[in-house]
N, C-alpha and C positions, 0 to 999 in steps of 0.2 A: 834305595836312598839311605845315606848314613845320617842318623839322628844324633845330635849333640845335646848332652844334658845341660840345661840352662836354669837360671833362677828367675822365677816370674812371680808376679803378685796376683792372687786370686781373690776376688771381692764377692762376698755373699750379701745380698740385700737383707734388710731387717725382716721382710716378709717371709724369707726362707730361713731365718735364724730365730724362729719362735718369738718374733717381735722384740728381740733383745738388742736391736740396733745393727747397723752394718758391721760385718766382720771382714777384716782383711788378713790374709795369711801369705807368707812367703814360702814357696815350695820349689823343689828342684824337679824338673820334668823335661822331656825332650819333645813331646807332642801334646796336643790339646787333649786327646783321649786319655793319655797317661795322667795329665794334670787333673782332669775331671775325676778319674778313678781315685787318685790320692785324696782329693778334697772330699769325695763321697765317703771314703772310709773314715776320715777325720770327723765329719759332721754327723755320722751315725744313721741309724735305721729310718728315723722320721724323715730326714733329708732325702735319703735314697728313695723312699716311698713316693715322695712328692715330685722328684725330678727324673727318675729312671724308670723306663718301661720294662716289660717282662723279658725283653731281649738284651737288657743291660745298656740300652742306648738312651739318650736324653728324650724325654717325652715331647710330643708334638708342640705343646704350648711353652716349652722351655727354650729360651734363647740364650746363646752364649756368644759374647762379644770379645774379640781380641783387639785391644786398642780402639774400641768404639765401633768396630766393624763386625757385623753379624757373620759368624762362621758359616752360616748356610749359603752365603754368597761365594764361599771359597770351595772350589771343586774338591779339595783334599778333605773337607769336612773335619771329622774328629782326628784325622791323621795329620792335620796341619802342623807343620814344624814350628816350634817356639824359639824366640830369640831372647837373650838376656834382657831383662827390664820390661818385657811385655806385661801389659795389664789385661787380665781376663775378668769379665763381669758376667754373672749368670743371673737371669731373672725370668719370671713367668711372663707370658705375653700380656696378661691382664692381672693386675694386682689391686684392683679397686680404683675408683676415681677415673680420670681421663686417661685413656689408653695412649701410650707413647709409641709412635710409629718408628720404624727402622731409620727413617730419615731424621727424625728428631733425636734418636739415640746418637747419631753421628754429630748433629749440630750441638747437642748439649752434653756430649760425652765427658768433657772436662769437669763439669760441675756435678754430673751424676756420679762420677768417681769419688767425689768428696763424701766423707762419712757424714758430714753435717747436712747434706742434702740427699744424696742417694736416689734410687729409682722411685721410691714411694714419695719422697720429698718433691721430686720433679712432677709427679702426678698431682700433688697438692698445689704446686705453683700453677699448673695448667688450669686448675679449678678455681683459682683466686682472681678476684676483681679488685683492682687498686685504683683509687682516685688520686691523681696528682694535681694539686691545685697550685697553679703557677707554672708557666712555661718559659721562665726567664733563666737567670743565672744558676739557680739551684735546680730548677725543674729540668733544664736541658740534660745534665748528666744523670739525673734520676731516671728520666724517661729512656735514655739510650741504654742504661744498664738493665732496667726492667724488661724492655723489649728484647734486648739481646739474650736475657736469661729465659725468655719464653713464658713470662707471666701471662695467664690465659686471656685476661681482659683488662684494659687500661682506659680509664676516663681522664681526658686532659681538659683542664679548665683554665682559661685566661681571658682577660678583657682587652689585651693590648695588641699593638701591631709592632712589626719588626722595625727597629731604628738602626742607623749605622753605628751608633755607640754601643749597641748590643753585641756586635760581631766579635769583639776580642775575647768574649767569654761564653757566649751562647752559640755553641758550635753546631747546633742543628741547622742554623740559618747561614745563608750566603748573601752576597750583594744583590743577587736577583730577587731575594725575598723582602727587601726593604719596602715598607708600606703594606705588606701583606699581614693578615691576621695571624698572630703567632700560632694559635692552635691549628689553623689550617696548614700553615707551612710545616709545622712539626708533624702533623698527621701524614702529609705527603712523604716526608723524609723517613719517618719511622716505618711506614708501610713497606718501603723499599728495603729497609734493614731486615725486617722479619714479617713476611706477609701472613704468617700463621697466627699472629697475635691480633685479637679483636680490639680495635681502637675506636674510641668515641670522643669527638671534640665538641666542647661546649664553650662558645664565646660569650662569657657573661662575667659581670663583677660579683665578687663574694661579699655579701652583706648579711646582717642578721635576719633579713627577710628571705634571702635566696639560699643561704648556706645549707639548710636542711634538705631541700630538694636536690642540691648539687651532689651531696654525699650519699643520699639514700640508695640502698641497694648494693653498696660497695662493702668489701670485707675489711679494707684498710684504707686510711687516708694519709697521704704524705703532704705536709705543708711545705710549699716552695714559694711562699708569698713574700711581699715586701711591705705589707701593711699590717700594723698591730690590730686595728679594728677588725679587719677581715680574719685575722688569726683568732681573735677572741670569738668571732662568729662561728668559725669552723670548730673550735674547741667546744663550744656550747652545743652545736649540732651533733657532734660525735658523742658527747656525753649523753645526750638525750636518746640517741639511736643505738648506743652501745658499740660504737665502732672504734677500734684502736686508731690512735692519732699520733703521728710522728712529726714533731716540730724540729725545724732547723733554722738558724739565722746566721748570716755572715755579713761582715762589713770590714773593709780595710784588709787586715791580715788576721782577723780573729773570727771565730765561729763557735756555735754551740748547738747541741742536739739533745732532745729529750723525747722519750717514748711514753705515751699516756694510754693507760688501760682504764677505760671508764669504770668508775665505782670501785677500783682497786688501787689506784695510784694517784699521786699528786697530778693535778691538771695544770694547764697553762696559767690560769689565774692564781693558782696556789704559788707558782714560781714567780710570776710577774703580775702582781695584783693590780697595779695602777699605772700602767704605761699609757702615755698620751701620744696620739698620732702627731700632734703639732710639735712635740718635743723630741721625736725620734729622728736620729740621723739617718741618712739614706746613702746608697752608693752613688747617686747622682751628685751629692754634695761632698761626700767623704772619699769616694773611690772604693774599688774592691779588687783584690788579687784573684785571678781565675783559679789559682791552686786551692784557695780556701773553700771555694764553691765545690770543687771536685772532692775535696776531703769530707766535708759534712754530708754531701749527697751520697757518697759511698757508704758512710755510716748509716744514713737513713735507709738505704737499700738493704744493707746487712740486717738491720732491725726488722724491716718489713718481711724479708725472707724467713727470718726466724719465726715470726708470728705465723706466716703462711704455712710453714712445714710443721707447726705444732711445738716449737721450742720456746723457752722463756727468753724474751728479749733482754739485752744487757743493760739498757738505760731506763728501766722502770724505776721511778723515784731517784734517778741520778741524772744530773745535768752534766754532760760532757762539754768542757770548755777548752778550746785550743787556740793557741797564739803562735802563728808562724814566725813571728819576729825572733822568739827564743826557742821555738819548737817545743812549746809547753803543752802538755795534755793533763787536765785535771778533771777528775770525776767527783762532783760535789753532791753530797747526800741531800735529797729534797723530801719533804714530808707533806702529806695531805693535810689541809687545814679545815677544821670544823666551821670556821667563819667564812670560808671561801664562798663568794656569791654564786659560783657556778656549780661546785660539787659538794659544798658544805652541808651541814645538817639542816640549815634553814634556807637552802637554795630552793627557789620556786620557779616553776615554769609559768611565766606570765604571758597572757595574750596581749599582743601589741597591735596598735592601729597601724596598718600598712599604708604608707603614702603611695601615690601613683608613680612618682618620680623622685629619684635621689640624685643630688648633685654633690660631688666631692672634689676638692682641689688636690692635685697631685704635685709632685716635684716639677719644677720648671724644666722645659725642654727647648730644643732649638735655641741655644744660647740664652737660656733663662726666661723664655716666654712663659707666662702663666698658663697652666694646663688644668683642664677640668674633665672629669668623667661624669656623664649623665646616664643614669641607669633606671629602667623600669624596675620597680620592686619585685614584680613577678616575672619569671622566665617565660618568654613568649615563643621565640624561634619562629616568628611569623612575619618578620619584616621583609617586604619585597624590595630587594636591592635595585632592581631595574626602575622601580618607581622613585626611589631615593635619588638615583642617578638622573632621572628626567627632571626632577625638581632642582637638583644641583646645577644642571646645565642652564636651566632657565634663570638661575640666579647668578650666573657668571662664574661658577666653579669649574675647575678642570679636573678630570679623573687622573689620579696618580697611579692607582693600582686597584684591581678588582679580582676577587675570588668567589668561591661558593659561600663563604661565611662572612664576608665583609668587604668593604671598599674604602679607599682613602681619597680625599678630595682636597684641593687648595684653591685659593682665589687671589686676586690682586692685592688684597689687604693683608696678605701673608698669614691668613688663617689656614690651619691644617686640621681637617676633620676626618675621623675614621668612624664609620658606622658598621655595626655588627648585626647579624640576622636576629640576635636576641633583642634588639632594640637599644642596646647600649651604644654610647658614642664617646669618643675622646676628642676634646676640642683644644687645640693648641693655639694660643694667641688671643683668647677672650680676655677682656679687661677685668671682669669680675664674675661672680656666680650668676648674677642676673642676666648678664650678656650671654654667658654660656647657655643658659636655659632658653633664652630668646632665640639664639641660633639653632638650637636643637629643635625647638617648636616650629621653626620655619620649614623643617623637613618632615616632621612627624606629627603634625597637628591632628591628623585623622587616625593615627595609630592608637589603639586602645590596649593597655596591658591585659593579658589573659587572666581571668579570674579563676582560681582553682576551686 
């Protein structure tokens, strides 16, 4: 066989480069064996000792990939002919952390080739647990990116159900998902995207009483919420538990992102100290362009990956503000404040009296009908949906949809109620808070919040 000299890229992971980071080199070679020998001579004796056996061949634990495919599956082996532009990656079978299989090498080859991630970074991603709070406009692209990249474990938190008005921007969902609990619909879709990622769905509202339990045990928290009170609760919980927290907001054509490292950087209250839920505009009243959601979510994922692989995130003490109208990107310096009630010198962890039930008014739905969420202060995951359905039918309600984590009901008075297994409910069409609570109690009088 006639071999032709070609120019290829040979990539050495940090673990085989004395921890000095990934090294890429362009070399001229006609076969894999020739390329391997050239690189071995360049890298020196320590490299040779670690990757070459006494016969001058790659050690058993050394894997060499050509364009993401292990050369051991090629009958030609080290005699494999190379083509111009081929990418060759060499790595030990186990380099610490979660071992990457050959199939995963193929799936994630394009990101493993990146110097910013590499093989060791991919191992770290597989060992990372990220909590994504919110499965709506920002949460959808965050989740699809994290799952696609192979983050080891992802916790999905949301209290809502899928509505038709979500579909133009929340692309995890389809028409068949309308009325389903968002976290359940997202879980089903994401498991099909990448079955190797461990997914956990929690159908619950985020409040100052539930936030700490929601994020506990996670390495990074990504904020994909639309409620400032819930964001403050997440901020405070992450500060207390020492978990990096990545904020993003988007409305209309504008968005912003901030990365918060507890006890090191400005927190959310340092940047936005006194925002009020009642005064905040929302996408249901102001509208939102899907592009801004994908932009800020991509930046959040980039920041999360940097943290996961051990790099310094770019938006610590910097608020990135972007406006698609003029395609403006501004990075605004932010500083931690000693007076901040969450992370300042005088910040205190106060014990609070936990109520049994919380009632909150949301933005109007279904052409402006008043909408309320009713939530047990404690996470229960004990509601028997079949029992709720039995009560509903005896009270004239019709089942609209039902899953493992929740169901949606309606009645002749045009009330729309969604119950979740956590005990939370969203009620569309109640006249006021008192009526919303009364409707809720009709179904759940005997349910008792779990005491931790």
